[in-house]
N, C-alpha and C positions, 0 to 999 in steps of 0.2 A: 454930227456924225460925218467922218470923211466921205467924200465921193469916191468911185471906183478908181479914177485917175490919181486921186490923192492916195488911196492904199497902194496903187501900183507902185507909186514913187516911194513911199514909205518902205515897201518890201524891197524895192531896188537898193535903196540906201542901207537897210538892215543886213542885205545880203551881199554888200559892197559890189553891186552890179551897176551898170550905167544904162541910161536910155538908149545910148548907141547900141550897146550889145543886144538890148531888147529888140530895137528897131531891125538890127542885122538877122536876128533870129526869125523875127517876122517876115523878113523880106521887103521891108519898108524903109523909107528914108528917115533919118534921125529927125528932121524937121517935123515930120508927120507925128512922131510920138511927143516931141517937145511942144507941138502945136496943141496937142489935147491937153497938156497941163497948162499951157499959157491961157487957153480958153476955158478951163475947167470943164472940158468936154470929155465924155467916156468914149473908150474906143468902141468900134462896131461890135455888135453881139457875137459875130462869127470869129472874132479874136479873143474872146474871153477865155476859151479853153485853151488855146495855144500859149496865151499870156500866163495862165494859171500853171500850165505845165512847165513853162520856162522858169517861173518863180518857185516851182515845187510846192504849190499850195493847192488846195481845191477851189474850183470855180465858185463854190458856195461862199468860201471864205473871202474870195475877191469881191464878190457882189454884195456881201452883207456885212463883212468884218468879222464874222464868227464862224467857228467850225460847225459843220453840219450837226445838229443834235443826235442824229442816229449813229454817226461815227463815235461821238464821245460816249453814248451809252454802251458801245461795244468795248470800250478801253476803260481799264482801271485808272485810278488818278495817277499812279507811277507810270503807266504806259503813256498816258497823255503828257505827263511831264518830260518823259524821255523822248517822245516824238517832238515836243515843243523845242527842246534842246538841240535835237538832231537838225530839225528844219532851220534853227538859227546858226548853226555851225558852218564853217567853211567847207569846202571840198575835202581839205586835209583832215579837218575836225571830224567830218562825218566817217572818213576812212577809219580814223582813230576809234570813233564810237563803235563802228562794225567789227573792227579787229579785237576790241575788248570784248564784245559780245561773243564772239567765236572762241576767244581764249577761255572765257568763262564757261561756255558750254562744253568745250573740249576738257577742261579741267573737272567738270562735274561728272563726266562719263567715265573717268579713270577709275 
């Protein structure tokens, strides 16, 4: 099972983000973030929520590698799949998904 820092780097790669951009977001030096990876050391606990927010994932996912079971119990399989696609999409892709949803809602209300 990947460590937290390994999950962070997997998410950075999947979202086409860099460790430098994460470091800048957190107000840290890039060497601090890359040092975590080099030593396979997890970031301090007080940074888990800001990192999760930056990566647009839940802290639970960052810590465990899974979505929180309570969240999944609230969503249908289709909603979970849509959320998964949305989270994997680029900023442009997310905008397109949201616009498609708005268009569909507007079309249905006519």
